[in-house]
PyMOL Python script that loads the backbone (N, CA, C, O; Angstrom):
from pymol import cmd

cmd.read_pdbstr("""\
ATOM      1  N   MET A   1      14.322  38.348 -24.778  1.00  0.00           N
ATOM      2  CA  MET A   1      13.267  37.727 -24.950  1.00  0.00           C
ATOM      3  C   MET A   1      12.489  38.393 -26.079  1.00  0.00           C
ATOM      4  O   MET A   1      12.244  39.594 -25.962  1.00  0.00           O
ATOM      5  N   SER A   2      12.037  37.672 -27.261  1.00  0.00           N
ATOM      6  CA  SER A   2      11.467  38.398 -28.059  1.00  0.00           C
ATOM      7  C   SER A   2       9.908  38.518 -27.782  1.00  0.00           C
ATOM      8  O   SER A   2       9.296  37.497 -27.467  1.00  0.00           O
ATOM      9  N   ARG A   3       9.228  39.769 -27.893  1.00  0.00           N
ATOM     10  CA  ARG A   3       7.947  39.911 -27.274  1.00  0.00           C
ATOM     11  C   ARG A   3       6.987  39.542 -28.492  1.00  0.00           C
ATOM     12  O   ARG A   3       6.192  40.410 -28.855  1.00  0.00           O
ATOM     13  N   VAL A   4       7.009  38.165 -29.225  1.00  0.00           N
ATOM     14  CA  VAL A   4       6.056  38.037 -30.174  1.00  0.00           C
ATOM     15  C   VAL A   4       5.722  36.310 -29.802  1.00  0.00           C
ATOM     16  O   VAL A   4       6.566  35.466 -29.501  1.00  0.00           O
ATOM     17  N   CYS A   5       4.304  36.124 -29.925  1.00  0.00           N
ATOM     18  CA  CYS A   5       4.058  34.802 -29.930  1.00  0.00           C
ATOM     19  C   CYS A   5       4.502  34.164 -30.913  1.00  0.00           C
ATOM     20  O   CYS A   5       4.734  34.688 -32.003  1.00  0.00           O
ATOM     21  N   GLU A   6       4.714  32.679 -30.585  1.00  0.00           N
ATOM     22  CA  GLU A   6       5.408  31.768 -31.327  1.00  0.00           C
ATOM     23  C   GLU A   6       4.362  31.019 -31.981  1.00  0.00           C
ATOM     24  O   GLU A   6       4.717  30.207 -32.835  1.00  0.00           O
ATOM     25  N   VAL A   7       2.951  31.171 -31.688  1.00  0.00           N
ATOM     26  CA  VAL A   7       1.906  30.363 -32.464  1.00  0.00           C
ATOM     27  C   VAL A   7       1.109  31.307 -33.466  1.00  0.00           C
ATOM     28  O   VAL A   7       0.920  30.947 -34.629  1.00  0.00           O
ATOM     29  N   CYS A   8       0.589  32.680 -32.919  1.00  0.00           N
ATOM     30  CA  CYS A   8      -0.091  33.003 -33.736  1.00  0.00           C
ATOM     31  C   CYS A   8       0.882  34.623 -34.271  1.00  0.00           C
ATOM     32  O   CYS A   8       0.358  35.409 -35.061  1.00  0.00           O
ATOM     33  N   GLY A   9       2.009  34.823 -33.803  1.00  0.00           N
ATOM     34  CA  GLY A   9       2.729  36.001 -34.166  1.00  0.00           C
ATOM     35  C   GLY A   9       1.883  37.301 -33.846  1.00  0.00           C
ATOM     36  O   GLY A   9       1.600  38.201 -34.637  1.00  0.00           O
ATOM     37  N   LYS A  10       1.603  37.214 -32.747  1.00  0.00           N
ATOM     38  CA  LYS A  10       0.974  38.576 -32.256  1.00  0.00           C
ATOM     39  C   LYS A  10       2.366  39.243 -31.608  1.00  0.00           C
ATOM     40  O   LYS A  10       3.130  38.674 -30.828  1.00  0.00           O
ATOM     41  N   GLY A  11       2.495  40.651 -32.157  1.00  0.00           N
ATOM     42  CA  GLY A  11       3.490  41.234 -31.155  1.00  0.00           C
ATOM     43  C   GLY A  11       3.060  42.730 -30.772  1.00  0.00           C
ATOM     44  O   GLY A  11       1.915  43.183 -30.755  1.00  0.00           O
ATOM     45  N   SER A  12       4.143  43.322 -30.499  1.00  0.00           N
ATOM     46  CA  SER A  12       3.678  44.947 -30.073  1.00  0.00           C
ATOM     47  C   SER A  12       2.991  45.636 -30.821  1.00  0.00           C
ATOM     48  O   SER A  12       3.021  45.449 -32.037  1.00  0.00           O
ATOM     49  N   VAL A  13       2.272  46.523 -30.286  1.00  0.00           N
ATOM     50  CA  VAL A  13       1.692  47.829 -31.027  1.00  0.00           C
ATOM     51  C   VAL A  13       2.035  48.927 -30.779  1.00  0.00           C
ATOM     52  O   VAL A  13       2.463  49.127 -29.642  1.00  0.00           O
ATOM     53  N   SER A  14       1.988  49.893 -31.605  1.00  0.00           N
ATOM     54  CA  SER A  14       2.622  51.478 -31.064  1.00  0.00           C
ATOM     55  C   SER A  14       1.461  52.181 -31.628  1.00  0.00           C
ATOM     56  O   SER A  14       0.745  51.922 -32.595  1.00  0.00           O
ATOM     57  N   GLY A  15       1.460  53.324 -30.605  1.00  0.00           N
ATOM     58  CA  GLY A  15       0.389  54.317 -30.713  1.00  0.00           C
ATOM     59  C   GLY A  15       0.867  55.982 -29.990  1.00  0.00           C
ATOM     60  O   GLY A  15       1.990  56.412 -29.727  1.00  0.00           O
ATOM     61  N   ASN A  16      -0.097  56.438 -29.876  1.00  0.00           N
ATOM     62  CA  ASN A  16       0.050  57.592 -29.080  1.00  0.00           C
ATOM     63  C   ASN A  16      -0.861  57.575 -27.824  1.00  0.00           C
ATOM     64  O   ASN A  16      -2.033  57.199 -27.839  1.00  0.00           O
ATOM     65  N   GLN A  17      -0.135  58.064 -26.648  1.00  0.00           N
ATOM     66  CA  GLN A  17      -1.034  58.193 -25.430  1.00  0.00           C
ATOM     67  C   GLN A  17      -1.236  59.589 -25.141  1.00  0.00           C
ATOM     68  O   GLN A  17      -0.323  60.413 -25.088  1.00  0.00           O
ATOM     69  N   ILE A  18      -2.499  59.841 -24.950  1.00  0.00           N
ATOM     70  CA  ILE A  18      -3.376  61.117 -24.998  1.00  0.00           C
ATOM     71  C   ILE A  18      -3.663  61.353 -23.368  1.00  0.00           C
ATOM     72  O   ILE A  18      -4.242  60.701 -22.500  1.00  0.00           O
ATOM     73  N   SER A  19      -2.908  62.712 -23.412  1.00  0.00           N
ATOM     74  CA  SER A  19      -3.518  63.083 -21.857  1.00  0.00           C
ATOM     75  C   SER A  19      -4.291  64.059 -21.906  1.00  0.00           C
ATOM     76  O   SER A  19      -4.585  64.692 -22.919  1.00  0.00           O
ATOM     77  N   HIS A  20      -4.842  64.327 -20.315  1.00  0.00           N
ATOM     78  CA  HIS A  20      -5.947  65.178 -20.244  1.00  0.00           C
ATOM     79  C   HIS A  20      -5.949  66.545 -21.151  1.00  0.00           C
ATOM     80  O   HIS A  20      -6.984  66.950 -21.680  1.00  0.00           O
ATOM     81  N   SER A  21      -4.592  67.269 -21.291  1.00  0.00           N
ATOM     82  CA  SER A  21      -4.546  68.063 -21.843  1.00  0.00           C
ATOM     83  C   SER A  21      -4.381  67.997 -23.618  1.00  0.00           C
ATOM     84  O   SER A  21      -4.181  69.003 -24.298  1.00  0.00           O
ATOM     85  N   VAL A  22      -4.499  66.724 -24.124  1.00  0.00           N
ATOM     86  CA  VAL A  22      -4.189  66.602 -25.360  1.00  0.00           C
ATOM     87  C   VAL A  22      -2.778  66.779 -26.285  1.00  0.00           C
ATOM     88  O   VAL A  22      -2.541  67.154 -27.433  1.00  0.00           O
ATOM     89  N   ARG A  23      -2.003  66.314 -25.177  1.00  0.00           N
ATOM     90  CA  ARG A  23      -0.598  65.870 -25.610  1.00  0.00           C
ATOM     91  C   ARG A  23      -0.472  64.813 -25.957  1.00  0.00           C
ATOM     92  O   ARG A  23      -1.153  63.912 -25.466  1.00  0.00           O
ATOM     93  N   HIS A  24       0.491  64.578 -26.967  1.00  0.00           N
ATOM     94  CA  HIS A  24       0.659  62.977 -27.530  1.00  0.00           C
ATOM     95  C   HIS A  24       2.168  62.810 -27.532  1.00  0.00           C
ATOM     96  O   HIS A  24       3.065  63.505 -28.008  1.00  0.00           O
ATOM     97  N   THR A  25       2.167  61.761 -26.907  1.00  0.00           N
ATOM     98  CA  THR A  25       3.613  60.973 -26.787  1.00  0.00           C
ATOM     99  C   THR A  25       3.459  59.264 -27.234  1.00  0.00           C
ATOM    100  O   THR A  25       2.432  58.585 -27.226  1.00  0.00           O
ATOM    101  N   LYS A  26       4.270  59.029 -27.456  1.00  0.00           N
ATOM    102  CA  LYS A  26       4.353  57.462 -28.141  1.00  0.00           C
ATOM    103  C   LYS A  26       4.516  56.705 -27.042  1.00  0.00           C
ATOM    104  O   LYS A  26       5.160  56.903 -26.012  1.00  0.00           O
ATOM    105  N   ARG A  27       3.621  55.513 -27.522  1.00  0.00           N
ATOM    106  CA  ARG A  27       3.616  54.547 -26.144  1.00  0.00           C
ATOM    107  C   ARG A  27       3.625  53.216 -26.945  1.00  0.00           C
ATOM    108  O   ARG A  27       3.629  53.199 -28.176  1.00  0.00           O
ATOM    109  N   VAL A  28       3.628  52.140 -26.197  1.00  0.00           N
ATOM    110  CA  VAL A  28       3.407  50.704 -26.679  1.00  0.00           C
ATOM    111  C   VAL A  28       2.629  49.478 -26.123  1.00  0.00           C
ATOM    112  O   VAL A  28       2.973  49.046 -25.023  1.00  0.00           O
ATOM    113  N   TRP A  29       1.741  48.958 -26.707  1.00  0.00           N
ATOM    114  CA  TRP A  29       1.253  47.595 -26.214  1.00  0.00           C
ATOM    115  C   TRP A  29       1.874  46.572 -26.256  1.00  0.00           C
ATOM    116  O   TRP A  29       2.415  46.402 -27.349  1.00  0.00           O
ATOM    117  N   LEU A  30       2.060  45.707 -25.450  1.00  0.00           N
ATOM    118  CA  LEU A  30       2.782  44.536 -25.392  1.00  0.00           C
ATOM    119  C   LEU A  30       1.605  43.497 -25.370  1.00  0.00           C
ATOM    120  O   LEU A  30       0.506  43.717 -24.861  1.00  0.00           O
ATOM    121  N   PRO A  31       1.944  42.462 -25.925  1.00  0.00           N
ATOM    122  CA  PRO A  31       0.945  41.154 -25.710  1.00  0.00           C
ATOM    123  C   PRO A  31       1.042  40.483 -24.562  1.00  0.00           C
ATOM    124  O   PRO A  31       2.214  40.338 -24.215  1.00  0.00           O
ATOM    125  N   ASN A  32       0.130  39.947 -23.733  1.00  0.00           N
ATOM    126  CA  ASN A  32       0.374  38.979 -22.807  1.00  0.00           C
ATOM    127  C   ASN A  32       0.894  37.817 -22.656  1.00  0.00           C
ATOM    128  O   ASN A  32       0.095  36.929 -22.358  1.00  0.00           O
ATOM    129  N   LEU A  33       2.488  37.395 -22.814  1.00  0.00           N
ATOM    130  CA  LEU A  33       2.654  36.244 -23.070  1.00  0.00           C
ATOM    131  C   LEU A  33       3.075  35.530 -21.988  1.00  0.00           C
ATOM    132  O   LEU A  33       3.462  36.201 -21.031  1.00  0.00           O
ATOM    133  N   GLN A  34       3.098  34.418 -21.896  1.00  0.00           N
ATOM    134  CA  GLN A  34       3.575  33.268 -20.985  1.00  0.00           C
ATOM    135  C   GLN A  34       4.264  32.447 -21.461  1.00  0.00           C
ATOM    136  O   GLN A  34       3.922  31.873 -22.495  1.00  0.00           O
ATOM    137  N   LYS A  35       5.298  32.202 -20.895  1.00  0.00           N
ATOM    138  CA  LYS A  35       6.314  30.812 -20.847  1.00  0.00           C
ATOM    139  C   LYS A  35       5.762  29.618 -20.560  1.00  0.00           C
ATOM    140  O   LYS A  35       5.408  29.338 -19.415  1.00  0.00           O
ATOM    141  N   VAL A  36       5.631  28.773 -21.608  1.00  0.00           N
ATOM    142  CA  VAL A  36       4.817  27.303 -21.267  1.00  0.00           C
ATOM    143  C   VAL A  36       5.439  26.228 -21.773  1.00  0.00           C
ATOM    144  O   VAL A  36       6.080  26.536 -22.778  1.00  0.00           O
ATOM    145  N   ARG A  37       5.515  25.042 -21.477  1.00  0.00           N
ATOM    146  CA  ARG A  37       6.009  23.961 -21.969  1.00  0.00           C
ATOM    147  C   ARG A  37       5.070  23.419 -23.000  1.00  0.00           C
ATOM    148  O   ARG A  37       3.878  23.333 -22.704  1.00  0.00           O
ATOM    149  N   ALA A  38       5.502  23.033 -24.220  1.00  0.00           N
ATOM    150  CA  ALA A  38       4.424  22.652 -25.096  1.00  0.00           C
ATOM    151  C   ALA A  38       5.192  21.747 -26.062  1.00  0.00           C
ATOM    152  O   ALA A  38       6.408  21.767 -26.252  1.00  0.00           O
ATOM    153  N   MET A  39       4.179  20.851 -26.714  1.00  0.00           N
ATOM    154  CA  MET A  39       4.769  19.772 -27.555  1.00  0.00           C
ATOM    155  C   MET A  39       5.082  20.712 -29.125  1.00  0.00           C
ATOM    156  O   MET A  39       4.329  21.283 -29.914  1.00  0.00           O
ATOM    157  N   VAL A  40       6.298  20.549 -29.077  1.00  0.00           N
ATOM    158  CA  VAL A  40       6.566  21.277 -30.739  1.00  0.00           C
ATOM    159  C   VAL A  40       7.155  19.976 -31.412  1.00  0.00           C
ATOM    160  O   VAL A  40       8.141  19.483 -30.864  1.00  0.00           O
ATOM    161  N   ASP A  41       6.685  19.411 -32.472  1.00  0.00           N
ATOM    162  CA  ASP A  41       6.958  18.496 -33.504  1.00  0.00           C
ATOM    163  C   ASP A  41       7.430  17.169 -32.500  1.00  0.00           C
ATOM    164  O   ASP A  41       8.550  16.659 -32.516  1.00  0.00           O
ATOM    165  N   GLY A  42       6.500  16.832 -31.795  1.00  0.00           N
ATOM    166  CA  GLY A  42       6.578  15.494 -30.700  1.00  0.00           C
ATOM    167  C   GLY A  42       7.532  15.644 -29.754  1.00  0.00           C
ATOM    168  O   GLY A  42       7.809  14.539 -29.286  1.00  0.00           O
ATOM    169  N   SER A  43       8.299  16.716 -29.154  1.00  0.00           N
ATOM    170  CA  SER A  43       9.182  16.783 -28.210  1.00  0.00           C
ATOM    171  C   SER A  43       8.706  18.127 -27.414  1.00  0.00           C
ATOM    172  O   SER A  43       8.364  19.140 -28.024  1.00  0.00           O
ATOM    173  N   PRO A  44       8.718  18.034 -26.001  1.00  0.00           N
ATOM    174  CA  PRO A  44       8.350  19.247 -25.277  1.00  0.00           C
ATOM    175  C   PRO A  44       9.750  20.270 -25.561  1.00  0.00           C
ATOM    176  O   PRO A  44      10.909  19.936 -25.807  1.00  0.00           O
ATOM    177  N   LYS A  45       9.026  21.892 -25.392  1.00  0.00           N
ATOM    178  CA  LYS A  45      10.034  22.629 -25.692  1.00  0.00           C
ATOM    179  C   LYS A  45       9.303  23.872 -25.127  1.00  0.00           C
ATOM    180  O   LYS A  45       8.095  24.031 -25.307  1.00  0.00           O
ATOM    181  N   ARG A  46      10.226  24.924 -24.302  1.00  0.00           N
ATOM    182  CA  ARG A  46       9.470  25.993 -24.019  1.00  0.00           C
ATOM    183  C   ARG A  46       9.484  27.196 -24.806  1.00  0.00           C
ATOM    184  O   ARG A  46      10.503  27.705 -25.275  1.00  0.00           O
ATOM    185  N   ILE A  47       8.417  27.592 -24.921  1.00  0.00           N
ATOM    186  CA  ILE A  47       8.169  28.577 -25.893  1.00  0.00           C
ATOM    187  C   ILE A  47       7.206  29.611 -25.284  1.00  0.00           C
ATOM    188  O   ILE A  47       6.514  29.203 -24.350  1.00  0.00           O
ATOM    189  N   SER A  48       7.045  31.019 -25.715  1.00  0.00           N
ATOM    190  CA  SER A  48       6.308  32.091 -25.180  1.00  0.00           C
ATOM    191  C   SER A  48       4.874  32.142 -26.217  1.00  0.00           C
ATOM    192  O   SER A  48       4.873  32.351 -27.431  1.00  0.00           O
ATOM    193  N   VAL A  49       3.866  31.922 -25.465  1.00  0.00           N
ATOM    194  CA  VAL A  49       2.782  31.770 -26.177  1.00  0.00           C
ATOM    195  C   VAL A  49       1.822  33.297 -25.758  1.00  0.00           C
ATOM    196  O   VAL A  49       2.218  33.979 -24.813  1.00  0.00           O
ATOM    197  N   CYS A  50       0.743  33.661 -26.438  1.00  0.00           N
ATOM    198  CA  CYS A  50      -0.014  34.516 -25.742  1.00  0.00           C
ATOM    199  C   CYS A  50      -1.159  33.915 -25.195  1.00  0.00           C
ATOM    200  O   CYS A  50      -1.453  32.793 -25.607  1.00  0.00           O
ATOM    201  N   THR A  51      -1.965  34.533 -24.218  1.00  0.00           N
ATOM    202  CA  THR A  51      -3.069  34.138 -23.841  1.00  0.00           C
ATOM    203  C   THR A  51      -4.204  33.789 -24.355  1.00  0.00           C
ATOM    204  O   THR A  51      -5.042  32.982 -23.950  1.00  0.00           O
ATOM    205  N   ARG A  52      -4.180  34.388 -25.189  1.00  0.00           N
ATOM    206  CA  ARG A  52      -5.408  33.967 -26.696  1.00  0.00           C
ATOM    207  C   ARG A  52      -5.241  32.616 -26.900  1.00  0.00           C
ATOM    208  O   ARG A  52      -6.146  31.788 -26.789  1.00  0.00           O
ATOM    209  N   CYS A  53      -3.807  32.319 -27.274  1.00  0.00           N
ATOM    210  CA  CYS A  53      -3.644  31.054 -27.886  1.00  0.00           C
ATOM    211  C   CYS A  53      -3.825  29.990 -26.807  1.00  0.00           C
ATOM    212  O   CYS A  53      -4.164  28.845 -27.107  1.00  0.00           O
ATOM    213  N   LEU A  54      -3.621  30.333 -25.677  1.00  0.00           N
ATOM    214  CA  LEU A  54      -3.650  29.196 -24.387  1.00  0.00           C
ATOM    215  C   LEU A  54      -4.968  28.874 -24.270  1.00  0.00           C
ATOM    216  O   LEU A  54      -5.396  27.723 -24.175  1.00  0.00           O
ATOM    217  N   ARG A  55      -5.783  30.121 -24.275  1.00  0.00           N
ATOM    218  CA  ARG A  55      -7.161  29.798 -23.789  1.00  0.00           C
ATOM    219  C   ARG A  55      -8.026  28.996 -25.088  1.00  0.00           C
ATOM    220  O   ARG A  55      -9.032  28.321 -24.870  1.00  0.00           O
ATOM    221  N   SER A  56      -7.420  29.211 -26.500  1.00  0.00           N
ATOM    222  CA  SER A  56      -8.247  28.704 -27.192  1.00  0.00           C
ATOM    223  C   SER A  56      -7.447  27.281 -27.911  1.00  0.00           C
ATOM    224  O   SER A  56      -7.522  26.832 -29.054  1.00  0.00           O
ATOM    225  N   ASN A  57      -6.837  26.914 -26.962  1.00  0.00           N
ATOM    226  CA  ASN A  57      -6.450  25.422 -27.298  1.00  0.00           C
ATOM    227  C   ASN A  57      -5.637  25.282 -28.618  1.00  0.00           C
ATOM    228  O   ASN A  57      -5.727  24.241 -29.269  1.00  0.00           O
ATOM    229  N   LYS A  58      -4.861  26.289 -29.017  1.00  0.00           N
ATOM    230  CA  LYS A  58      -4.205  26.257 -29.850  1.00  0.00           C
ATOM    231  C   LYS A  58      -2.849  25.639 -29.717  1.00  0.00           C
ATOM    232  O   LYS A  58      -2.215  25.198 -30.675  1.00  0.00           O
ATOM    233  N   VAL A  59      -2.376  25.633 -28.278  1.00  0.00           N
ATOM    234  CA  VAL A  59      -1.107  24.845 -27.976  1.00  0.00           C
ATOM    235  C   VAL A  59      -1.616  23.596 -27.534  1.00  0.00           C
ATOM    236  O   VAL A  59      -2.785  23.467 -27.172  1.00  0.00           O
ATOM    237  N   GLU A  60      -0.612  22.468 -27.549  1.00  0.00           N
ATOM    238  CA  GLU A  60      -0.832  21.263 -26.825  1.00  0.00           C
ATOM    239  C   GLU A  60       0.377  21.553 -25.505  1.00  0.00           C
ATOM    240  O   GLU A  60       1.547  21.893 -25.678  1.00  0.00           O
ATOM    241  N   ARG A  61      -0.260  21.321 -24.286  1.00  0.00           N
ATOM    242  CA  ARG A  61       0.639  21.436 -23.035  1.00  0.00           C
ATOM    243  C   ARG A  61       1.400  20.210 -22.860  1.00  0.00           C
ATOM    244  O   ARG A  61       0.923  19.097 -23.082  1.00  0.00           O
ATOM    245  N   ALA A  62       2.710  20.444 -22.417  1.00  0.00           N
ATOM    246  CA  ALA A  62       3.411  19.225 -22.331  1.00  0.00           C
ATOM    247  C   ALA A  62       3.367  19.127 -20.726  1.00  0.00           C
ATOM    248  O   ALA A  62       3.991  20.048 -20.199  1.00  0.00           O
ATOM    249  N   LEU A  63       2.823  18.298 -19.901  1.00  0.00           N
ATOM    250  CA  LEU A  63       2.881  18.409 -18.495  1.00  0.00           C
ATOM    251  C   LEU A  63       3.706  17.049 -18.130  1.00  0.00           C
ATOM    252  O   LEU A  63       3.965  16.780 -16.957  1.00  0.00           O
TER     253      LEU A  63
END
""", "prot")
cmd.dss("prot")
cmd.show_as("cartoon", "prot")
cmd.util.cbc("prot")
cmd.orient("prot")
């Protein structure tokens, strides 16, 4: 499963985790993706969408 929102394209972001002793190790922040049934080109399809797109009604849900 790809960790990218199929509506806005939001994906993973990498950076450094910094401990109390200021050691740097690589880490990854993943988007909060949900699998939903949405209307895509007039037919229902299961897509992975971030919660920001769900909350702002950028996706028409297929119920």
